N, C-alpha and C positions, 0 to 999 in steps of 0.2 A: 919647459917642464909641463907635463900633463899628468894629473893624478885622477884616478877613478875609484869610487867606492862601489861595493856590491849591493849595499842596502838600498840606496836610491841613486839614480843616475846623477853623477856630479862630474863636471869637467872644469878643471882649473888650469888656465894657461898663464904661466909666469914668464915675463920677459924683462930685460933691463929697460930702464927709463932714465932720462937725464937727471931726474931727481932721486932715483933709487930703483923702484920696481913699478911695473905696470902689470896688473893682474886682472884677468877676465874670468868670471865664474858663471857657469850655466848649469842648469839642472833643476831639481826640485828644492824648494825652500823648506828645509827642515832644520831643527836644531843640530842634529847629527852632521848634516852637510855643512852647516855654517861653522861648527867647531872644526870639522875636517879641513875646510879651506883656510881657516885662520891658522891652523897648525902648519899647513903647507907654506903660507905666507911668512910666518915667523921663522921657519927653517930657512927659506930662501933669503930672508932679510939679513941673516947673519953674515952672508958673504956679499951682499949688495954694496955697490958704491953709492953713497947717499942714504938719507934716512926718510925719503919721501915715498909714499905709496899712492898710486892712482889705481883704485879698485873699481872695476866695472862689474857691477852686480846685476846679472841678468837672470837670477833665479826666478822660478815661477811657482805660483801657489799662494797659499795663505801666508801673510807675513808673520814673523815670529811675534810672540806676545811680549809684553813688557817683562814678565817674569822670565821668559826664555832669554831675552837680551841680558838680563841681570846674571843668569846662569852662565851665559857665554863669557861675560867679563870675569867671572870666577874661574872659568876653565882655561883662560889664556894667560900668557906670561905678561903680567902688568908692567914689569920693569922694562921689558923689551918694547912694549907698546908705547910707553912714555917717551922713548927715544925716537919715535916715529912721528911724522906728520902725515895724516891720513885723509885723503880726499875720496870719499865713498860715493860713487855715482850709481844711482838707481834710475836708469833711463825709462823704466816702465812706470815711474811715479814713486813718490815717497811712501805711500801706503801707511801713513800715520806712524812712521817709525822715528819721530822726533826724539823719543826716549833713548834710542841708540846713541845719538849725539850727546844727549844729556848725561847718560851714564858714563860715556867715554870721558867727557870733560870733567865730570865729578871725580873720576879716577886719575886725573892728571894726563889724559891722552889728548893730544892736539888733533882733533878730528872734526870734519864737517861733512854733511850729507848734501848731495847735489842731484839734480835731475839732468843736468847738461854737462857732458864731458869737457867741453871747451872752457866753461866757467870753472869747473873743478881743476882743470889743468892750470889755469891762470892763478887760482888761489894757491895751489901747490907750489907754483914757481915764485909768485910775488907775495903771497900772504895777504 
């Protein structure tokens, strides 16, 4: 599945993964794009086998602010997120987004942020 938005270029590739879903996102890092790709993920997760998510985040630009991450949490289905185990891979670097993981965990979401896909895959599989 590939989704595109017209406001800023966004490409979302969603594929099955042994643990649930593998998602690769590319484009401009904006709050609107981030909300859009999470909505795509949550829609796909409803029919996925497994509750794991390997998210390869290749968005470019300024990272979201702490306030924007909080807004993202407010705009997503928290109940559905709590049923997922999320390995969020930022191969370009963490960009000081530790609060993304902090907010997720504070809201009962089992999520970790990684810079290496192999390490994220291992955590997703083994915990």
